[in-house]
C-alpha positions as CSV (number, residue, x, y, z in Angstrom):
1,X,0.0,0.2,0.3
2,X,1.9,3.4,-0.9
3,X,0.4,6.7,-0.2
4,X,-2.8,6.1,0.9
5,X,-4.4,8.9,2.8
6,X,-7.2,8.9,5.1
7,X,-9.3,12.5,5.6
8,X,-11.0,12.7,8.9
9,X,-13.4,14.8,10.2
10,X,-14.1,15.8,14.0
11,X,-17.6,16.8,14.8
12,X,-17.5,17.4,18.4
13,X,-14.5,18.5,20.1
14,X,-15.6,18.5,24.1
15,X,-14.6,16.7,27.0
16,X,-13.8,13.7,25.2
17,X,-14.1,14.7,21.3
18,X,-11.0,17.5,21.7
19,X,-8.5,15.6,24.0
20,X,-8.8,12.0,23.1
21,X,-10.3,12.0,19.4
22,X,-7.6,15.1,18.6
23,X,-4.4,13.9,20.7
24,X,-5.5,10.4,18.9
25,X,-5.2,11.9,15.5
26,X,-2.1,14.6,15.5
27,X,0.0,10.9,16.4
28,X,-2.0,9.6,13.2
29,X,-0.6,13.0,11.2
30,X,2.8,12.8,12.2
31,X,3.8,9.3,12.9
32,X,0.6,7.1,11.1
33,X,-0.3,4.4,12.9
34,X,1.5,1.3,12.1
35,X,3.3,1.9,15.8
36,X,-0.6,1.7,17.5
37,X,-0.9,-1.8,15.9
38,X,0.8,-4.4,18.4
39,X,-1.3,-2.8,21.1
40,X,-4.2,-4.2,19.7
41,X,-3.3,-7.7,18.2
42,X,-3.1,-6.3,14.3
43,X,0.5,-6.2,13.6
44,X,-0.3,-8.3,11.2
45,X,-1.6,-5.4,9.2
46,X,1.7,-2.9,10.1
47,X,3.6,-3.3,6.5
48,X,0.2,-2.6,4.6
49,X,-0.8,0.5,6.6
50,X,2.9,1.5,7.3
51,X,2.6,4.3,4.7
52,X,-1.2,5.1,5.0
53,X,-1.3,9.1,5.9
54,X,-3.7,10.1,8.1
55,X,-5.3,14.2,8.0
56,X,-8.0,15.9,10.0
57,X,-9.0,18.2,7.7
58,X,-11.6,19.5,9.4
59,X,-13.2,19.7,13.2
60,X,-16.5,21.4,14.3
61,X,-18.8,22.4,16.7
62,X,-21.7,24.5,17.6
63,X,-20.3,27.8,18.0
64,X,-17.1,29.4,16.1
65,X,-15.5,30.5,19.1
66,X,-15.3,26.6,20.1
67,X,-14.2,25.5,16.5
68,X,-11.9,28.0,16.2
69,X,-10.0,27.1,19.2
70,X,-10.1,23.3,18.5
71,X,-9.3,23.7,15.7
72,X,-5.7,26.2,16.7
73,X,-5.2,23.7,19.7
74,X,-4.6,20.8,17.0
75,X,-2.3,23.4,15.1
76,X,-0.1,23.2,18.2
77,X,0.0,19.6,18.8
78,X,1.0,19.3,15.0
79,X,2.1,22.3,12.9
80,X,-1.4,21.9,11.0
81,X,-5.2,23.9,11.8
82,X,-8.0,21.8,10.6
83,X,-10.7,24.2,8.6
84,X,-13.3,25.0,11.2
85,X,-16.9,24.7,10.9
86,X,-19.8,25.4,13.1
87,X,-23.9,25.5,13.2
88,X,-26.6,23.3,13.8
89,X,-25.4,20.5,11.7
90,X,-21.7,21.9,10.8
91,X,-21.6,18.0,9.2
92,X,-23.7,19.0,6.0
93,X,-21.0,21.8,5.6
94,X,-18.1,19.4,5.8
95,X,-19.5,17.4,3.3
96,X,-20.2,19.7,1.0
97,X,-16.8,21.2,1.4
98,X,-14.6,17.9,1.2
99,X,-16.8,15.8,-0.9
100,X,-14.0,13.2,-0.9
101,X,-14.2,13.2,3.2
102,X,-12.9,9.6,4.2
103,X,-14.1,9.2,8.4
104,X,-16.5,11.3,10.0
105,X,-15.8,11.5,13.6
106,X,-18.8,11.6,15.9
107,X,-18.3,13.2,19.1
108,X,-21.4,15.1,19.6
109,X,-23.7,14.4,23.1
110,X,-25.2,11.4,23.1
111,X,-28.7,12.3,21.3
112,X,-27.3,13.8,18.7
113,X,-25.5,11.2,17.3
114,X,-28.0,10.0,14.4
115,X,-27.8,13.0,12.3
116,X,-24.6,13.0,11.7
117,X,-23.8,9.8,10.9
118,X,-26.3,9.0,8.7
119,X,-25.2,12.2,6.7
120,X,-21.6,10.8,6.5
121,X,-22.9,7.5,5.2
122,X,-25.1,9.2,2.7
123,X,-21.7,11.5,1.8
124,X,-20.0,8.4,1.3
125,X,-17.7,9.1,4.3
126,X,-17.2,6.2,7.0
127,X,-17.9,6.7,10.6
128,X,-15.8,6.5,13.8
129,X,-19.0,7.2,16.3
130,X,-18.7,7.6,20.6
131,X,-21.1,5.1,22.3
132,X,-23.5,4.7,22.5
133,X,-24.2,4.9,18.8
134,X,-28.1,6.4,19.2
135,X,-31.1,6.0,21.5
136,X,-33.0,3.8,19.9
137,X,-33.1,0.7,18.8
138,X,-35.0,2.0,15.6
139,X,-32.3,4.4,14.5
140,X,-29.6,1.7,15.3
141,X,-31.3,0.1,12.6
142,X,-31.8,2.5,10.3
143,X,-27.6,3.3,10.2
144,X,-26.7,-0.5,9.8
145,X,-28.9,-0.3,6.4
146,X,-27.9,2.7,5.5
147,X,-24.0,1.4,6.2
148,X,-24.4,-1.8,4.4
149,X,-25.9,-0.3,1.9
150,X,-22.9,2.2,0.9
151,X,-20.5,-0.8,2.2
152,X,-19.0,1.6,4.7
153,X,-17.9,1.5,8.2
154,X,-19.7,2.5,11.4
155,X,-16.8,1.9,14.3
156,X,-18.2,2.3,17.5
157,X,-15.8,4.2,19.9
158,X,-16.3,0.9,22.9
159,X,-13.0,1.4,24.6
160,X,-13.3,-1.1,27.8
161,X,-12.9,-3.9,25.6
162,X,-9.2,-2.6,25.1
163,X,-8.7,-2.3,28.8
164,X,-6.2,-4.4,29.6
165,X,-7.7,-5.9,32.4
166,X,-10.9,-6.7,30.5
167,X,-8.8,-8.2,27.8
168,X,-7.5,-10.8,30.6
169,X,-10.9,-11.6,31.9
170,X,-12.3,-12.1,28.0
171,X,-9.2,-14.3,27.5
172,X,-8.5,-16.1,30.1
173,X,-10.2,-15.9,33.1
174,X,-14.4,-16.3,32.4
175,X,-13.1,-19.6,31.2
176,X,-11.4,-20.5,34.8
177,X,-14.8,-19.2,36.9
178,X,-17.0,-21.2,34.5
179,X,-20.7,-20.2,33.4
180,X,-21.6,-16.9,34.8
181,X,-24.2,-16.7,37.2
182,X,-24.8,-13.0,37.9
183,X,-22.6,-9.8,37.5
184,X,-22.7,-5.9,38.8
185,X,-21.0,-3.1,36.8
186,X,-20.7,0.4,38.1
187,X,-19.4,3.7,36.5
188,X,-20.2,7.0,38.7
189,X,-19.0,10.1,37.2
190,X,-18.6,13.4,39.4
191,X,-21.0,15.6,39.8
192,X,-19.7,18.9,37.7
193,X,-20.0,16.7,34.8
194,X,-23.8,16.5,35.0
195,X,-24.3,20.3,36.7
196,X,-21.3,22.2,34.6
197,X,-19.6,20.4,32.1
198,X,-22.2,19.3,29.8
199,X,-25.9,20.8,29.4
200,X,-27.8,18.4,27.7
201,X,-28.2,16.1,30.6
202,X,-32.3,16.9,31.0
203,X,-31.8,14.7,27.4
204,X,-29.8,12.0,28.4
205,X,-29.5,10.1,31.7
206,X,-26.5,8.4,33.5
207,X,-26.6,4.9,32.3
208,X,-27.3,5.8,28.6
209,X,-24.4,7.9,28.7
210,X,-21.9,5.6,30.7
211,X,-24.1,2.2,31.0
212,X,-23.3,1.1,27.4
213,X,-19.8,1.2,27.8
214,X,-20.9,-1.9,30.7
215,X,-23.4,-3.7,28.4
216,X,-21.0,-3.4,25.6
217,X,-18.1,-4.9,27.7
218,X,-20.5,-8.2,29.0
219,X,-22.0,-8.4,25.4
220,X,-18.2,-9.4,24.4
221,X,-16.8,-11.4,27.0
222,X,-20.3,-13.4,26.2
223,X,-21.5,-13.0,22.9
224,X,-25.3,-13.7,24.2
225,X,-27.6,-11.0,24.2
226,X,-30.7,-10.2,26.4
227,X,-34.2,-11.5,27.2
228,X,-35.4,-9.3,29.9
229,X,-35.0,-6.0,31.5
230,X,-36.1,-4.0,34.7
231,X,-34.3,-0.3,35.6
232,X,-35.2,2.4,38.1
233,X,-33.9,5.9,38.8
234,X,-33.7,8.6,40.8
235,X,-33.8,12.4,40.8
236,X,-32.8,14.2,44.1
237,X,-29.9,15.8,44.3
238,X,-30.0,17.4,40.8
239,X,-32.9,19.2,41.1
240,X,-31.6,21.5,43.9
241,X,-29.7,23.0,41.4
242,X,-33.0,23.5,38.7
243,X,-31.9,20.4,36.7
244,X,-34.3,17.8,35.6
245,X,-32.5,14.9,35.2
246,X,-32.3,11.6,37.0
247,X,-29.2,11.6,39.6
248,X,-28.4,7.3,39.3
249,X,-29.9,4.9,37.0
250,X,-30.2,1.2,38.1
251,X,-30.8,-1.2,35.5
252,X,-30.7,-5.1,35.5
253,X,-30.5,-7.1,32.2
254,X,-31.4,-11.0,32.6
255,X,-29.4,-12.6,29.3
256,X,-30.0,-15.9,27.4
257,X,-27.0,-18.1,28.7
258,X,-29.1,-17.2,31.8
259,X,-26.6,-14.6,34.1
260,X,-28.6,-11.4,35.6
261,X,-25.9,-7.8,35.5
262,X,-26.7,-5.2,37.3
263,X,-25.8,-1.9,36.6
264,X,-25.5,0.6,38.3
265,X,-24.3,4.2,37.1
266,X,-24.7,7.9,38.3
267,X,-23.5,11.5,37.6
268,X,-24.0,13.1,41.5
269,X,-20.3,11.3,42.8
270,X,-18.6,15.1,45.1
271,X,-15.6,17.0,43.3
272,X,-14.0,14.9,46.8
273,X,-13.6,12.1,45.5
274,X,-10.3,10.5,45.2
275,X,-10.7,9.4,41.5
276,X,-11.6,10.9,38.2
277,X,-14.5,8.1,38.9
278,X,-15.5,5.1,40.2
279,X,-16.2,2.2,38.2
280,X,-15.6,-1.6,38.3
281,X,-17.7,-4.5,37.9
282,X,-17.7,-8.4,39.1
283,X,-19.0,-11.6,37.6
284,X,-19.5,-14.8,40.1
285,X,-19.6,-17.5,37.9
286,X,-20.4,-21.9,38.9
287,X,-16.9,-22.2,39.3
288,X,-15.4,-19.2,40.7
289,X,-15.6,-15.3,40.6
290,X,-13.9,-12.2,39.1
291,X,-13.3,-8.4,40.5
292,X,-11.9,-5.9,38.6
293,X,-11.9,-2.3,40.2
294,X,-11.4,0.2,37.6
295,X,-11.0,3.0,40.3
296,X,-8.4,2.3,42.5
297,X,-5.6,0.0,40.9
298,X,-2.7,0.2,43.6
299,X,-2.0,3.7,42.1
300,X,-2.3,6.4,44.8
301,X,-0.9,9.3,46.2
302,X,-0.6,12.3,48.2
303,X,1.0,15.3,48.6
304,X,1.0,19.1,51.0
305,X,-2.2,21.3,50.1
306,X,-3.7,18.3,48.5
307,X,-5.9,15.2,49.3
308,X,-5.3,11.6,48.3
309,X,-5.6,11.0,44.6
310,X,-5.6,8.0,41.9
311,X,-5.3,8.2,38.5
312,X,-6.1,5.7,35.8
313,X,-2.6,5.7,33.7
314,X,-3.9,2.7,31.3
315,X,-6.7,4.8,29.9
316,X,-4.6,7.5,28.3
317,X,-1.2,8.6,29.8
318,X,1.7,10.1,28.1
319,X,5.0,9.1,26.5
320,X,8.1,11.4,26.5
321,X,10.0,11.1,23.4
322,X,13.6,12.2,23.0
323,X,12.9,15.5,22.0
324,X,10.3,16.3,24.5
325,X,7.1,15.7,22.6
326,X,4.7,13.2,24.2
327,X,3.4,10.2,22.8
328,X,-0.4,9.5,23.5
329,X,-1.5,5.8,23.9
330,X,-3.7,4.2,25.7
331,X,-6.8,2.0,25.9
332,X,-8.4,5.2,25.2
333,X,-7.2,5.8,22.4
334,X,-6.9,1.4,21.0
335,X,-10.6,1.7,20.6
336,X,-10.1,4.9,18.1
337,X,-7.1,2.5,16.3
338,X,-9.4,-0.5,15.9
339,X,-12.0,1.4,13.5
340,X,-9.7,3.2,11.1
341,X,-7.9,-0.1,10.7
342,X,-11.0,-1.3,9.8
343,X,-11.9,1.1,7.7
344,X,-8.2,1.1,5.9
345,X,-8.9,-2.2,4.9
346,X,-12.0,-1.4,3.4
347,X,-10.5,1.4,0.9
348,X,-7.5,0.5,0.4
349,X,-7.7,-3.4,0.7
350,X,-11.6,-3.7,-1.1
351,X,-12.2,-5.8,1.7
352,X,-16.1,-6.9,2.5
353,X,-17.6,-5.5,6.0
354,X,-18.3,-9.2,7.2
355,X,-14.5,-9.9,6.6
356,X,-13.5,-7.2,8.6
357,X,-16.0,-7.2,11.6
358,X,-13.6,-8.6,14.0
359,X,-11.4,-6.4,14.1
360,X,-13.5,-3.5,15.7
361,X,-16.6,-3.0,17.7
362,X,-18.9,-2.9,14.7
363,X,-22.7,-1.2,14.7
364,X,-24.1,-5.0,15.0
365,X,-22.7,-5.5,17.9
366,X,-23.4,-1.9,19.5
367,X,-27.6,-2.6,18.2
368,X,-27.5,-4.5,21.7
369,X,-27.0,-2.0,23.3
370,X,-28.9,0.6,21.9
371,X,-31.8,-2.2,22.3
372,X,-30.9,-2.2,25.8
373,X,-30.6,1.8,26.8
374,X,-33.7,2.0,24.6
375,X,-36.2,-0.2,26.4
376,X,-34.2,0.7,29.9
377,X,-35.5,4.3,29.1
378,X,-38.7,3.2,28.9
379,X,-39.0,1.2,31.4
380,X,-37.1,3.4,33.9
381,X,-39.2,6.3,33.4
382,X,-42.3,4.2,33.4
383,X,-41.4,2.6,37.0
384,X,-40.6,6.4,38.5
385,X,-43.6,7.5,37.8
386,X,-45.5,4.2,39.1
387,X,-42.5,5.0,42.5
388,X,-44.0,8.4,42.7
389,X,-47.9,6.6,43.2
390,X,-46.9,4.6,45.9
391,X,-47.6,1.6,42.6
392,X,-44.0,0.0,43.2
393,X,-41.1,-0.5,40.0
394,X,-43.5,-3.5,38.5
395,X,-42.6,-2.7,34.9
396,X,-40.2,-4.9,32.9
397,X,-39.6,-5.2,29.4
398,X,-39.1,-8.7,27.4
399,X,-36.7,-9.3,23.7
400,X,-37.2,-11.7,21.7
401,X,-37.7,-13.2,18.4
402,X,-40.9,-11.2,18.2
403,X,-39.1,-7.6,18.6
404,X,-39.1,-6.0,22.1
405,X,-42.1,-5.9,24.8
406,X,-42.8,-3.4,27.3
407,X,-44.3,-5.4,30.0
408,X,-46.9,-2.7,32.6
409,X,-48.8,-4.9,35.1
410,X,-50.9,-1.4,35.8
411,X,-52.2,-1.1,32.5
412,X,-54.4,-4.6,33.7
413,X,-57.6,-2.3,34.4
414,X,-57.7,-1.1,31.0
415,X,-57.8,-5.0,29.4
416,X,-55.2,-7.6,28.8
417,X,-53.9,-6.0,25.4
418,X,-52.8,-2.7,27.5
419,X,-51.0,-4.7,29.6
420,X,-48.1,-5.0,26.4
421,X,-46.6,-2.5,24.6
422,X,-44.8,-3.4,21.4
423,X,-41.9,-1.0,20.7
424,X,-40.2,-2.8,18.4
425,X,-41.4,-5.6,15.7
426,X,-37.9,-6.9,14.4
427,X,-36.0,-9.9,16.3
428,X,-33.0,-8.2,19.1
């Protein structure tokens, strides 16, 4: 492969787009992708892709100020300033002005992923998107159908898969502990995320925001689909600040293989907590148990004038080069790398989507999480309403060959048919 080029546009330059995506693309622009491939087990492609160059040609945000700021920050890293776009639908301007765009990286708020993804596919570009791919199962199927029709990759940033601890569980420990029985996965975000960092929390919830990391991880371990779920949520802390959003959400998902996993998420953890987030999971099997604490991995420090602190040195970290510049590696980058490898294989070697599917977290994989997120939000809202009325949290969702059904015993008085609400009519 000689002189291949991948043109990338980044839509959304907030906490994740402006940091992880931008720094990952800066290293790709300066040094290519070959040096990253051994980290993700794809070093067999290193020679094939050694001469491929990557250019971040555009960055887009809602406001002109933030777009120009993101473009200027990228120039400091690489010496090259991508063109800045802004507005309510800046991806449309990008696709119009850069018709040969190869990749659109979507790092917009959770509820604003679908529109730029579909626009990119229609424009002939591949997609790298943040999780969740979208918030509804119908939108997930629309994205998958469009990607298939256009023969374009939609890679979803499910970076929990690439945490070295999780890879050890997937490849080794899960076989030691036997058939999975039950487990818990939790990720608790700081209060500043919901009160100041994001302005869109009323359009989402902590499970929809970070729960997809864990639902995808569990699915990647066992490749077992959900058969039912129940969900509850609480609104107490954020309403004190005038924010009508859930503080916390708990979702229990039952899977085809018989395991039951509880997912716990909040975004109200006080700033005094010693880590950036609190996170971890455990799985009990018929022959053992695995516990994985991703918050405290044994690295802790304290100093005068500051509290005790911990950090996750595996997610992303700087590697100082002899010239003083800093490389950027970690499992947060690995998830983007594998998506770009799949895109390169399709573009430069004419491989099919099916042929590269094993390389990266696909849209078809993400569909499972989208279905869980969609059903959980509906069940959560109904159970929240009924809890306020003193009726208990009795609503559940069922997944099957007939689609997704919401089961609401509180509607029994309206007749048997009212108890079951079909929200999706295709097999999961």
